Structure formats: C-alpha cells, structure tokens
Chimera marker file (.cmm) of the C-alpha trace (Angstrom):
<marker_set name="trace">
<marker id="1" x="-54.138" y="76.336" z="-52.500" r="1" g="1" b="0" radius="0.5"/>
<marker id="2" x="-57.839" y="75.452" z="-52.519" r="1" g="1" b="0" radius="0.5"/>
<marker id="3" x="-58.818" y="79.077" z="-51.849" r="1" g="1" b="0" radius="0.5"/>
<marker id="4" x="-56.941" y="80.218" z="-54.933" r="1" g="1" b="0" radius="0.5"/>
<marker id="5" x="-58.671" y="77.593" z="-57.060" r="1" g="1" b="0" radius="0.5"/>
<marker id="6" x="-62.202" y="78.516" z="-55.996" r="1" g="1" b="0" radius="0.5"/>
<marker id="7" x="-61.573" y="82.211" z="-56.679" r="1" g="1" b="0" radius="0.5"/>
<marker id="8" x="-60.530" y="81.405" z="-60.244" r="1" g="1" b="0" radius="0.5"/>
<marker id="9" x="-63.456" y="79.078" z="-60.901" r="1" g="1" b="0" radius="0.5"/>
<marker id="10" x="-67.032" y="79.761" z="-61.974" r="1" g="1" b="0" radius="0.5"/>
<marker id="11" x="-69.209" y="80.512" z="-58.931" r="1" g="1" b="0" radius="0.5"/>
<marker id="12" x="-72.640" y="80.626" z="-60.590" r="1" g="1" b="0" radius="0.5"/>
<marker id="13" x="-74.436" y="77.433" z="-59.625" r="1" g="1" b="0" radius="0.5"/>
<marker id="14" x="-72.393" y="76.890" z="-56.459" r="1" g="1" b="0" radius="0.5"/>
<marker id="15" x="-73.916" y="76.524" z="-53.030" r="1" g="1" b="0" radius="0.5"/>
<marker id="16" x="-72.553" y="78.612" z="-50.186" r="1" g="1" b="0" radius="0.5"/>
<marker id="17" x="-72.983" y="79.557" z="-46.545" r="1" g="1" b="0" radius="0.5"/>
<marker id="18" x="-72.435" y="83.090" z="-45.302" r="1" g="1" b="0" radius="0.5"/>
<marker id="19" x="-70.220" y="82.796" z="-42.238" r="1" g="1" b="0" radius="0.5"/>
<marker id="20" x="-69.594" y="86.498" z="-41.545" r="1" g="1" b="0" radius="0.5"/>
<marker id="21" x="-71.447" y="89.590" z="-42.659" r="1" g="1" b="0" radius="0.5"/>
<marker id="22" x="-71.798" y="93.255" z="-41.720" r="1" g="1" b="0" radius="0.5"/>
<marker id="23" x="-75.561" y="92.575" z="-41.469" r="1" g="1" b="0" radius="0.5"/>
<marker id="24" x="-75.989" y="89.874" z="-38.801" r="1" g="1" b="0" radius="0.5"/>
<marker id="25" x="-79.274" y="88.668" z="-40.310" r="1" g="1" b="0" radius="0.5"/>
<marker id="26" x="-77.310" y="87.169" z="-43.233" r="1" g="1" b="0" radius="0.5"/>
<marker id="27" x="-74.991" y="85.034" z="-41.052" r="1" g="1" b="0" radius="0.5"/>
<marker id="28" x="-75.527" y="81.262" z="-41.471" r="1" g="1" b="0" radius="0.5"/>
<marker id="29" x="-77.758" y="81.759" z="-44.519" r="1" g="1" b="0" radius="0.5"/>
<marker id="30" x="-77.284" y="79.004" z="-47.097" r="1" g="1" b="0" radius="0.5"/>
<marker id="31" x="-78.143" y="79.281" z="-50.738" r="1" g="1" b="0" radius="0.5"/>
<marker id="32" x="-77.245" y="79.092" z="-54.401" r="1" g="1" b="0" radius="0.5"/>
<marker id="33" x="-75.471" y="81.707" z="-56.521" r="1" g="1" b="0" radius="0.5"/>
<marker id="34" x="-77.599" y="82.326" z="-59.610" r="1" g="1" b="0" radius="0.5"/>
<marker id="35" x="-75.878" y="85.400" z="-61.083" r="1" g="1" b="0" radius="0.5"/>
<marker id="36" x="-72.907" y="87.654" z="-60.423" r="1" g="1" b="0" radius="0.5"/>
<marker id="37" x="-71.880" y="91.231" z="-61.112" r="1" g="1" b="0" radius="0.5"/>
<marker id="38" x="-68.641" y="92.953" z="-60.194" r="1" g="1" b="0" radius="0.5"/>
<marker id="39" x="-69.897" y="93.917" z="-56.728" r="1" g="1" b="0" radius="0.5"/>
<marker id="40" x="-72.818" y="91.589" z="-55.982" r="1" g="1" b="0" radius="0.5"/>
<marker id="41" x="-74.163" y="88.066" z="-56.080" r="1" g="1" b="0" radius="0.5"/>
<marker id="42" x="-77.762" y="87.336" z="-56.992" r="1" g="1" b="0" radius="0.5"/>
<marker id="43" x="-78.575" y="84.414" z="-54.736" r="1" g="1" b="0" radius="0.5"/>
<marker id="44" x="-81.462" y="82.121" z="-54.006" r="1" g="1" b="0" radius="0.5"/>
<marker id="45" x="-82.228" y="81.513" z="-50.342" r="1" g="1" b="0" radius="0.5"/>
<marker id="46" x="-85.384" y="79.660" z="-49.276" r="1" g="1" b="0" radius="0.5"/>
<marker id="47" x="-86.882" y="79.963" z="-52.805" r="1" g="1" b="0" radius="0.5"/>
<marker id="48" x="-86.432" y="83.756" z="-52.818" r="1" g="1" b="0" radius="0.5"/>
<marker id="49" x="-83.976" y="85.732" z="-54.900" r="1" g="1" b="0" radius="0.5"/>
<marker id="50" x="-81.884" y="88.283" z="-53.048" r="1" g="1" b="0" radius="0.5"/>
<marker id="51" x="-78.834" y="90.370" z="-53.859" r="1" g="1" b="0" radius="0.5"/>
<marker id="52" x="-75.853" y="90.662" z="-51.517" r="1" g="1" b="0" radius="0.5"/>
<marker id="53" x="-72.786" y="92.868" z="-51.840" r="1" g="1" b="0" radius="0.5"/>
<marker id="54" x="-69.664" y="90.718" z="-52.070" r="1" g="1" b="0" radius="0.5"/>
<marker id="55" x="-67.526" y="92.962" z="-49.863" r="1" g="1" b="0" radius="0.5"/>
<marker id="56" x="-69.930" y="92.722" z="-46.916" r="1" g="1" b="0" radius="0.5"/>
<marker id="57" x="-69.627" y="88.982" z="-46.364" r="1" g="1" b="0" radius="0.5"/>
<marker id="58" x="-67.347" y="86.000" z="-46.000" r="1" g="1" b="0" radius="0.5"/>
<marker id="59" x="-68.524" y="82.915" z="-47.860" r="1" g="1" b="0" radius="0.5"/>
<marker id="60" x="-67.932" y="79.206" z="-47.298" r="1" g="1" b="0" radius="0.5"/>
<marker id="61" x="-68.123" y="77.103" z="-50.456" r="1" g="1" b="0" radius="0.5"/>
<marker id="62" x="-68.160" y="73.329" z="-50.733" r="1" g="1" b="0" radius="0.5"/>
<marker id="63" x="-65.359" y="72.997" z="-53.257" r="1" g="1" b="0" radius="0.5"/>
<marker id="64" x="-64.316" y="69.495" z="-54.326" r="1" g="1" b="0" radius="0.5"/>
<marker id="65" x="-65.587" y="68.067" z="-51.060" r="1" g="1" b="0" radius="0.5"/>
<marker id="66" x="-63.777" y="70.585" z="-48.858" r="1" g="1" b="0" radius="0.5"/>
<marker id="67" x="-65.142" y="73.623" z="-47.070" r="1" g="1" b="0" radius="0.5"/>
<marker id="68" x="-63.368" y="76.616" z="-48.575" r="1" g="1" b="0" radius="0.5"/>
<marker id="69" x="-63.697" y="80.051" z="-46.949" r="1" g="1" b="0" radius="0.5"/>
<marker id="70" x="-63.279" y="83.190" z="-49.049" r="1" g="1" b="0" radius="0.5"/>
<marker id="71" x="-63.729" y="86.842" z="-48.097" r="1" g="1" b="0" radius="0.5"/>
<marker id="72" x="-66.103" y="88.514" z="-50.522" r="1" g="1" b="0" radius="0.5"/>
<marker id="73" x="-63.614" y="91.326" z="-51.091" r="1" g="1" b="0" radius="0.5"/>
<marker id="74" x="-61.371" y="88.764" z="-52.874" r="1" g="1" b="0" radius="0.5"/>
<marker id="75" x="-64.206" y="88.143" z="-55.350" r="1" g="1" b="0" radius="0.5"/>
<marker id="76" x="-64.750" y="91.792" z="-56.325" r="1" g="1" b="0" radius="0.5"/>
<marker id="77" x="-64.399" y="91.298" z="-60.065" r="1" g="1" b="0" radius="0.5"/>
<marker id="78" x="-66.776" y="90.465" z="-62.871" r="1" g="1" b="0" radius="0.5"/>
<marker id="79" x="-66.717" y="86.695" z="-63.198" r="1" g="1" b="0" radius="0.5"/>
<marker id="80" x="-64.821" y="86.756" z="-66.506" r="1" g="1" b="0" radius="0.5"/>
<marker id="81" x="-62.231" y="89.206" z="-65.098" r="1" g="1" b="0" radius="0.5"/>
<marker id="82" x="-61.799" y="87.247" z="-61.867" r="1" g="1" b="0" radius="0.5"/>
<marker id="83" x="-61.193" y="84.011" z="-63.738" r="1" g="1" b="0" radius="0.5"/>
<marker id="84" x="-58.521" y="85.634" z="-65.943" r="1" g="1" b="0" radius="0.5"/>
<marker id="85" x="-56.790" y="87.590" z="-63.131" r="1" g="1" b="0" radius="0.5"/>
<marker id="86" x="-56.393" y="84.710" z="-60.704" r="1" g="1" b="0" radius="0.5"/>
<marker id="87" x="-54.995" y="82.172" z="-63.155" r="1" g="1" b="0" radius="0.5"/>
<link id1="1" id2="2" r="1" g="1" b="0" radius="0.2"/>
<link id1="2" id2="3" r="1" g="1" b="0" radius="0.2"/>
<link id1="3" id2="4" r="1" g="1" b="0" radius="0.2"/>
<link id1="4" id2="5" r="1" g="1" b="0" radius="0.2"/>
<link id1="5" id2="6" r="1" g="1" b="0" radius="0.2"/>
<link id1="6" id2="7" r="1" g="1" b="0" radius="0.2"/>
<link id1="7" id2="8" r="1" g="1" b="0" radius="0.2"/>
<link id1="8" id2="9" r="1" g="1" b="0" radius="0.2"/>
<link id1="9" id2="10" r="1" g="1" b="0" radius="0.2"/>
<link id1="10" id2="11" r="1" g="1" b="0" radius="0.2"/>
<link id1="11" id2="12" r="1" g="1" b="0" radius="0.2"/>
<link id1="12" id2="13" r="1" g="1" b="0" radius="0.2"/>
<link id1="13" id2="14" r="1" g="1" b="0" radius="0.2"/>
<link id1="14" id2="15" r="1" g="1" b="0" radius="0.2"/>
<link id1="15" id2="16" r="1" g="1" b="0" radius="0.2"/>
<link id1="16" id2="17" r="1" g="1" b="0" radius="0.2"/>
<link id1="17" id2="18" r="1" g="1" b="0" radius="0.2"/>
<link id1="18" id2="19" r="1" g="1" b="0" radius="0.2"/>
<link id1="19" id2="20" r="1" g="1" b="0" radius="0.2"/>
<link id1="20" id2="21" r="1" g="1" b="0" radius="0.2"/>
<link id1="21" id2="22" r="1" g="1" b="0" radius="0.2"/>
<link id1="22" id2="23" r="1" g="1" b="0" radius="0.2"/>
<link id1="23" id2="24" r="1" g="1" b="0" radius="0.2"/>
<link id1="24" id2="25" r="1" g="1" b="0" radius="0.2"/>
<link id1="25" id2="26" r="1" g="1" b="0" radius="0.2"/>
<link id1="26" id2="27" r="1" g="1" b="0" radius="0.2"/>
<link id1="27" id2="28" r="1" g="1" b="0" radius="0.2"/>
<link id1="28" id2="29" r="1" g="1" b="0" radius="0.2"/>
<link id1="29" id2="30" r="1" g="1" b="0" radius="0.2"/>
<link id1="30" id2="31" r="1" g="1" b="0" radius="0.2"/>
<link id1="31" id2="32" r="1" g="1" b="0" radius="0.2"/>
<link id1="32" id2="33" r="1" g="1" b="0" radius="0.2"/>
<link id1="33" id2="34" r="1" g="1" b="0" radius="0.2"/>
<link id1="34" id2="35" r="1" g="1" b="0" radius="0.2"/>
<link id1="35" id2="36" r="1" g="1" b="0" radius="0.2"/>
<link id1="36" id2="37" r="1" g="1" b="0" radius="0.2"/>
<link id1="37" id2="38" r="1" g="1" b="0" radius="0.2"/>
<link id1="38" id2="39" r="1" g="1" b="0" radius="0.2"/>
<link id1="39" id2="40" r="1" g="1" b="0" radius="0.2"/>
<link id1="40" id2="41" r="1" g="1" b="0" radius="0.2"/>
<link id1="41" id2="42" r="1" g="1" b="0" radius="0.2"/>
<link id1="42" id2="43" r="1" g="1" b="0" radius="0.2"/>
<link id1="43" id2="44" r="1" g="1" b="0" radius="0.2"/>
<link id1="44" id2="45" r="1" g="1" b="0" radius="0.2"/>
<link id1="45" id2="46" r="1" g="1" b="0" radius="0.2"/>
<link id1="46" id2="47" r="1" g="1" b="0" radius="0.2"/>
<link id1="47" id2="48" r="1" g="1" b="0" radius="0.2"/>
<link id1="48" id2="49" r="1" g="1" b="0" radius="0.2"/>
<link id1="49" id2="50" r="1" g="1" b="0" radius="0.2"/>
<link id1="50" id2="51" r="1" g="1" b="0" radius="0.2"/>
<link id1="51" id2="52" r="1" g="1" b="0" radius="0.2"/>
<link id1="52" id2="53" r="1" g="1" b="0" radius="0.2"/>
<link id1="53" id2="54" r="1" g="1" b="0" radius="0.2"/>
<link id1="54" id2="55" r="1" g="1" b="0" radius="0.2"/>
<link id1="55" id2="56" r="1" g="1" b="0" radius="0.2"/>
<link id1="56" id2="57" r="1" g="1" b="0" radius="0.2"/>
<link id1="57" id2="58" r="1" g="1" b="0" radius="0.2"/>
<link id1="58" id2="59" r="1" g="1" b="0" radius="0.2"/>
<link id1="59" id2="60" r="1" g="1" b="0" radius="0.2"/>
<link id1="60" id2="61" r="1" g="1" b="0" radius="0.2"/>
<link id1="61" id2="62" r="1" g="1" b="0" radius="0.2"/>
<link id1="62" id2="63" r="1" g="1" b="0" radius="0.2"/>
<link id1="63" id2="64" r="1" g="1" b="0" radius="0.2"/>
<link id1="64" id2="65" r="1" g="1" b="0" radius="0.2"/>
<link id1="65" id2="66" r="1" g="1" b="0" radius="0.2"/>
<link id1="66" id2="67" r="1" g="1" b="0" radius="0.2"/>
<link id1="67" id2="68" r="1" g="1" b="0" radius="0.2"/>
<link id1="68" id2="69" r="1" g="1" b="0" radius="0.2"/>
<link id1="69" id2="70" r="1" g="1" b="0" radius="0.2"/>
<link id1="70" id2="71" r="1" g="1" b="0" radius="0.2"/>
<link id1="71" id2="72" r="1" g="1" b="0" radius="0.2"/>
<link id1="72" id2="73" r="1" g="1" b="0" radius="0.2"/>
<link id1="73" id2="74" r="1" g="1" b="0" radius="0.2"/>
<link id1="74" id2="75" r="1" g="1" b="0" radius="0.2"/>
<link id1="75" id2="76" r="1" g="1" b="0" radius="0.2"/>
<link id1="76" id2="77" r="1" g="1" b="0" radius="0.2"/>
<link id1="77" id2="78" r="1" g="1" b="0" radius="0.2"/>
<link id1="78" id2="79" r="1" g="1" b="0" radius="0.2"/>
<link id1="79" id2="80" r="1" g="1" b="0" radius="0.2"/>
<link id1="80" id2="81" r="1" g="1" b="0" radius="0.2"/>
<link id1="81" id2="82" r="1" g="1" b="0" radius="0.2"/>
<link id1="82" id2="83" r="1" g="1" b="0" radius="0.2"/>
<link id1="83" id2="84" r="1" g="1" b="0" radius="0.2"/>
<link id1="84" id2="85" r="1" g="1" b="0" radius="0.2"/>
<link id1="85" id2="86" r="1" g="1" b="0" radius="0.2"/>
<link id1="86" id2="87" r="1" g="1" b="0" radius="0.2"/>
</marker_set>
C-alpha cells in the first residue's frame, strides 16, 4: 500500500537513495529530487546537480517514516500524469 501512495504523490523535494542502478557508480548515492520530467529526475547530490534516467534505477524514499522502494520504471510519467494515473 505504501508503494502505491508514494508513486501518486509529489516527488520533487523528497530525499532518496539509489539502491540499484545499471551504472554501479550511482548505487548508494543519496540526494534530493529538484525537478522531474517524464523520463528523468534532476537531482542534487553532494551540492551538484545531476540528471538520472528513471528507468535505470531503483529508488528508496523515506515516506511517512518508512523506507519505501520503487523501481524507476514505475515512475515513468510526467509528475502531473503520474499523480492522476495512480489515484
């Protein structure tokens, strides 16, 4: 149930940890989502802005005090479309 709620909520401003990724250098990176497109997140990691493709990673969000894991492929919508589709 928690996973469904985080996918239908606003993600900009949320902190995350990348727990799996096709590029191993991204694994265990922690940061903040500062913008979102259909296919990517613009994130801030260690005071640097970077862009990551959603479908290449699995993200762990702290959502209402619980660690919630979501595959990036489940987030492959524009934020306004994702919020409408998953409600």
